[in-house]
N, C-alpha and C positions, 0 to 999 in steps of 0.2 A: 355482664362484662362484654365489651365490644371486641370482636376478633379483628386481627390485622388482615387487610385485604391482600397483602403480598407476603411471601416468605422473606425472612431476613436477607438471604443471599440475593434475592431478586432486587430488593431495595438497594443493597450494596452495589450490584452490577449497574443498576440505573444511575446511581450517584457517580460511579466511575465513568460511565458513558457521558454524563453531563459534563464532568470535569474534562474529559478528552475533547469534547466539542468546544468548551469554553477556552481551554488552553490553546487548541489548534487555531480557532478563529482569532484569538488575541494575538498570537504570534504572526498569523497571516496578515492581519490588519496593520500591525507595526511594520512588517516587511513591505507591504503595499504602499503605506504612507511614505516610506523611505526608498521606494523603487528598487528593492533588492530581493523580490520574491524568488527569482531564479537562483541567486547565490544561496539563500536560505534553504531552498528546496534541495539543491545539490548537496549542501552540507548535511541536511537531515538524512538524506539517503546514505551518505557515507557513514555517518555516525550510527544509523540504524543497522547497517551491515556489520560494522565493527562490534556493536553491542550484541548483535545476534550470535556472534561467535563466543561471547563471554557472559553466559547467564549468571555465573557466580559474581561477577563484577556488579551487575545490576542489583543482585541481592545485597551485596555489601553497601551499595549506595542507597539502599532503602532500609538498612538495618537501624533499629533503635539503639543497638549496642554501641554504635559509633556516633560520636558527637556530630551535630549538624555542621559545625564549622569544619570538621575534619572531612566530612562527606563533600562539602563544597570545594575544599582544597584538593581532594582526590580528582574531582571533575576538572578543576582548573589545570592541574598538573597533566592529566591524561589528554585533555582536549584543548590545550592552549592555542592551537592553530585553527580551531573551529571559528566559524563566523561569530562575531560578538553576540548577536541575538540568540544564536543557538547555544552558545556557551552559557550565557546568562539564564536562558530557559532551563538548561540542564542543571545548573546550580540551584535554581528554584525547585525543580523536581527533587533533587537530592536533599535539599533542606527540608522539604515537606515529606520526605520518604515515599515519593511517588515515581521513582525511576521505572517501575514496572509498567507504567502507561506510556512510556516514551514512544515505543513502536506504534501504538494505536494513534497517538497524537501526530506522529510523522506521516502515517497513512492518511489520516484525515486532512492534514495540510496538503498532501499530495493530491487528493481528490479536488480540493479547492483550486490548487495551482493548475492542474490539468484542465479543469472546467473553464477557468478564466482565460486560459491560453488556447482553447479549442484543440486540445490534445486528448487522444484516447489510447489506452493500452489495448492491444489486440493480440490474442493467442491464435496462431495459425498452425494447424496440424496437418501434416502430410504423411504419406506412407513411406516416403524415402527422403534422404537428405537432399536438400536443394543447394545448388551453387549460389554464390553471392549475387550474380546477375539475375537469376530467377527470383530470389528473395526480394531484391530491389524492385523488380517489375511487379510482383504481387503487392508489395507495400504501396507502390505508386498507384496501382489500380484501386486499392482500398481507399487511399486518400482522396482520389478523384471521385469515387462513388459516395464517400461520406462527407466530403468537404472539410475533413479534419486532418490535422497532422497526426500520425499514429506512431506509437512506440510498439513495434512488432516483437513478439516472442515466438520464434519458430520451434515447433515440437515435432518429433518424429514418432509416429505410432503405426506400426506395421499392421495392426488389426483393422485399420480402416480400409485396407486393401488397395486403395487408389483414390484419387480425387483430393479434396481439400475440405477442412472444417475451419470456419472462422468464428471466433468467439470474442465478443466485446462485453462490456459491463452490462449492456442492456439487450443484446441480441445474440442469436446463434444461427449461423448459416452453415448447413451441412450438405455439401455436394460430394460426399465420400461415396465410394462403392457400397460400403457397409450401410450407410444411411439410406441410399437408394433401395437396397434390398429390404431393409426394415420398413420403409414406406410402402413398398410393393406388398410385403407380407401383411401389413395392417390393412391395406386396401383389399387384398384378397380375403382376409378373414371377415370383413364386413359383408361381403357378397356371398 
């Protein structure tokens, strides 16, 4: 008897990941064809934030105990002001009892949108709260250095003692006091 190469849950996870990519790329393609990627993106972010606060609602919209027509009606009623593409997409997920993947699809759409628009999310960590002028100055310097528009997220972490840590999806720049001390410690331990 031939053994399965993957455990059943891994097969299921792979299948869900494939669906996420398929649904995300399909939604993005339709939005791009109709030149409304920004509007769809903004709507997806809003809906994702709303659904993030109501896990029970997502479970209801994926429940086999509720008729698919009723699930679609619940989506229509709750999100009637959503962008039509997002609303129809949500109704499709509710019909197929897949609302649990909405957040992952929204995040995958966001990756495509940011990449196509040369935008990058950046987490900027400092040891103290910065005023708005300093935040703007740092963000502009990062944009000039990377050649990309950035969406900055400023975080305060007193444990870095001073300096700055900048994290993007693909890189990490640590100019914190703690980072410098750690680099010195590693250097000294080698010698």
